[in-house]
N, C-alpha and C positions, 0 to 999 in steps of 0.2 A: 616329383621324384618319389618312386616307390621301390622299396627294397625287395629283392627276390632272394629266396633261400639259396645257400650254397649247396650244390649237390656233391655227393661223395666224389673225390678225385679232382675237384676243381682247386686251383691254387688259392691260398689265402692272400689277402691284400698285403702290401708291404707294411712293415711296422711303422707306426706313427712315432714322431719324436717323443722320447720320454725321459730325457736326461737334461739336467741344467746346462745352459749354454747353447742349446739348440734353438731353432726358430720354427715358427709355424705361421702360415699366412691365413688369417681368418677370412680374407676376401676370396679365397679359392678353396672352398670346402670340397673334399673328394666325394665321389659317389660312395655310399655305404657298401661295404664289402660282402656282407651276408650275415646270416644267423646260423649258429652252430649249437646243436643240442649236446649238452655235457653229460658225461656218464655218471659221475658220482654225486654232485651237489643236488640238493632238493630244497625247495622253498615254496611256501604257500602264498603269503602276501607281502613278505619282506625278507631282506637279506642284509648281512653285514659281514665285514672282514674282521676276524679277531687279530690280536697283536702278533700271532704266530703265522699269519698269512693264510689261514683257512677261511673258507666261505661258510658262514653259519646260516642256516635256515630251518624251517619246520617242515617235516615230511608228513604231517597230519597225525603223527603219533608222538614225535619227540623232536627236540632241537638236535640237528646233526651238524657236524663240521666236516668239510671235505677239502682236499687239495685239488689243484687244477687237473692233475692226472687221474683223479677219480678215487683215491684212497679216502674212505670216510669212516666215521665212527659216531656212535650215539653220544651226544654231549649232555642232554638233560631230557629225560622222558617226563610225560605227564603234565607239562605246562598247559594251562587252560586257555584255549582260543587265542594264541599269539598272532599278531598281525605284523606291523612294521617294527623295526629294531635298529639300534645303532650300538657302536662300541665307544666307550669312554676312554680317555687317555690312560687311566689306570688299568684297563683291560676288562672292566665290568661291562656287561651288556644291559641295555635298557630296552624293554619289550612292552609294546602297547596292546591293549584289547579294548575294542569299542562295544563289547558284549558283556552281559552279566553285570558285575560290579564296576566295570570300566576301569580296571586297574592299570597302572603303569608300574612295571615290575623291574627290579634290579636282579641280575644274574651274575654272580661272581665267576671268575675263571675256574673255580673248583666246583661250580654247580650249585652253590647256595643261592637261595632266593629271599628277597625281602620286598615289601611294598613301598614304593616311593610315594604314590598318590592313588586315590581311588575316586570313582564317580565322575571321571573325565569323559568317558566314552570316546577317547581319542584314538583315531585310526593311525595317524602318522606321528613321527617324532624325528627331529633333527637336533643337532647341537648347534646353538647359535653362536655368533661371534663373542657374546658375553659369557660363554660357558654354560648357559642355562639350557634346559630342554624345552624346545618349542614344538607344539603339535596342534592338530586340529581333528575334529570329529563331529559327531551329530549335533552337539550342543554349541559349538563355537571353536575358537582358537585360544590357545593357552601358552603361558610361559611358566615353567615349573623349575624350582630349585632342586638340583639333583641330590642334595644331601638332606635338606629339611623337608622337602615335599611341598613347600609353600607354593600356592598357585596364584598367578595373576591371570584373570580372564581378560583377554584382549578384545574380543568381539564375540557377540552371541549370534546364534543362527537367525537369519532374517526370514522367518516363516512367511511373512507377508509377500516376499519376493520369490518364494519357493527356492531359496538359496541356502545351502549348507556348505561350510568350509570343510575340506577333507585332507588336503596335503599342503606342505609348507616347504619352502626353500629360501636360501639367502643368496643375494648377489649384489656386490658393490654397495653395501649400506642400506639395502632395502629388503623387506620381507615380501615373498611372493606366496599367493594362496591359490591352490587349485580347489575346485568346487564340485558339489553335486548340484547341477543347475541345467535346466533345459536349453540354455543358450550357450553352454560350453565356455563360460567365462573364466578367465584367470585375472586375478587382481594383484597389484603391487602396493606396497605400503612403506613409505619412507620412515626411517628410524631417527629419533631425536638424539641429542647429546647424552641422554640418560639410557639409551639403548632401547627405549620403548617406542612403539609406533606413534606417529604424529597424524592427527586428523583422522579421516576415514579411508578405507581401502579405495584405490583408484583402479579403474578398469585398464588392464594391460592388453588383453586379447580376448576375442570371442570366436565362436565357431570352432573351438578346439574339441571336436567330437560332440557326442550327444549329451555329455554332462556328468560323467562319473570319473573324476581325475584321480587315479589310483597311484600314480608315480609322478614325481616332480623333481628334476635335477637340471643343473646348468652345466655346460661345458666351459672351457677356458675362454672361449670367444664371446660368451654371453648369450649363446643360443639355449633356449629352454626346451627340455624334452619331457613329454607328458604321455603317460599311458592312460587310455580311456576305455572304460568298460562297455558302454552302450555300442560304440562303433568298432570295438575290438581292434584298436589301432594304437600305434606309437606315432606321436606328432612331434615335429620340431617347430618351435616358435622363434623366429629371428629377433634380434634386438629391436627392429622396427615394427614388430608385431605380425609379420607375415607367417601364416600357418601352412606347413607342408606335411603331408603324410609320408612317413619314413618306412613304416611296416604296416601291412594290412594282414591281420590274422583272421582265423575263423572264430566263431563264438567259443569253441572248445579250447582254442590255443591262446586266448588273450593273456597279456601280461599284466602284472600288478606293479609292486614297488620296483624302483630302479636303483642300482648302485654301480658306480664306476669301478673299473678294475684298478689294481694297485700298481701295475707295471712290474711286479715282482712275482717270483715263484710260479711263473707260467701265466699269470693273469695279465691280460693286456691293459695298457694304460689308455688305449684309444677305443675301448669297448665298454658297453653297458651289459650288466648281468641282470637277468629278468626272471622272476619266479612266475609259474603258470599254475594257478590253483585248480583249474578245471581239467588240467592235462597231466594228472598224476603227480602234481607238485614238481614237475620238471623245471630245470633251470637252463636257459639258453644264453649264449654269448652273441651280442649284436655288435659287429665290428663297424664303427663309424669312421675311423681314420681321423678323429678329432681328439685332442687331449682333454682330459677332465679338468675340473676347476682347480685342482691342487698342483697342476703341472708347473715346473719351475723354469721352463724355457722362456724365450723371448717371443712375444706375439707381434706379428707384423700388421 
């Protein structure tokens, strides 16, 4: 299955269910509807929605926030080399950088900044089920306390295997790790009662592109979506490990971090939003017709 772009004038797919009480059949996934270039949003390697429903990303000069309709404004200029980001329940943003000092930075809704941790070289960051910040980068994978900045190193880079962990996601009590790895491997890691991983990472899928996993998210049905740099593609990995190409880009168009739409303020609940660092930091909407992991309806 290969996604083709929507041309101007073609109808959009029917909306996916996005309200509690509705149902979705995971055994009958629809064909993806298309990819739409958005007018206002910009993003380099990561995106996040703020508590006001704006999409926040870096346009290579500043963090900007944008509505779905394209109204945008500068949020914070001058932040150094931001990569992936998330929004905390109190509205603060967490922004990573795997360059220079490797800082993990807090940005308040008013634009104030403070350092959470440094020296991590973490590319990715997500909020775990324990409320901690989980991320991965050149040196390994980490769990970071959002207030104290205390760091638990979960696993270090396996240089002997030419393997570096790069992206993280959670699904049903397990941590998933995307990699920089010639085999395109994705690993899963069960969590113990204390919330920490148990044993060693377990191979979940391989052949997921050429080996640079820049985005990693699940849908409500347990399908994993991965953006991969070397092959310039978006992949879907089914719960049984089957790998399918969903979008094939050119080298210039390739996408990085992935974020699900909120289902509010014009943002679709059945679409992924993708920043494109080599294409003017454009952001596109990829309509999948599948609800995201926070959907409140009933799965069949």
